[in-house]
C-alpha positions, -999 to +999 in steps of 0.1 A: +686+476+108+659+478+134+630+501+135+600+507+157+572+483+147+595+460+128+601+436+156+628+410+147+617+406+111+643+404+084+650+436+066+665+436+032+683+470+033+719+465+020+734+499+023+730+536+015+745+548-018+754+584-027+733+597-056+764+615-070+796+595-064+781+561-056+800+559-023+785+531+000+775+540+035+764+516+063+727+511+066+728+509+104+740+545+108+714+573+107+725+596+079+711+613+048+741+629+031+773+615+017+803+621+038+825+624+007+805+649-015+774+658+006+749+646-020+717+628-008+719+591-001+695+565-015+686+532+001+698+500-018+678+468-011+682+432-019+651+431-040+654+394-049+653+385-012+625+409-005+605+396-034+609+360-022+598+371+013+567+388-002+559+361-027+536+342-003+513+372-002+514+376+036+517+413+032+481+414+018+468+401+051+486+427+072+470+459+084+473+488+060+501+512+067+538+514+062+547+483+082+527+462+057+558+465+036+583+459+065+606+438+043+614+469+023+618+493+052 
């Protein structure tokens, strides 16, 4: 899933999950509500992969701002 400022860096977003019925939605489609029950969606990340990418501490050397955490966006 690309985003402005992210470049071609790996993102660890797996999918979007419904907060009520747990229905999975693709992460590459802009959406905020479940198509099945209309409840809000939550982002689900591969936290193990993101943690491995952040383990070297490179994020500490990046400029402050939201893209400092680009592996989780």
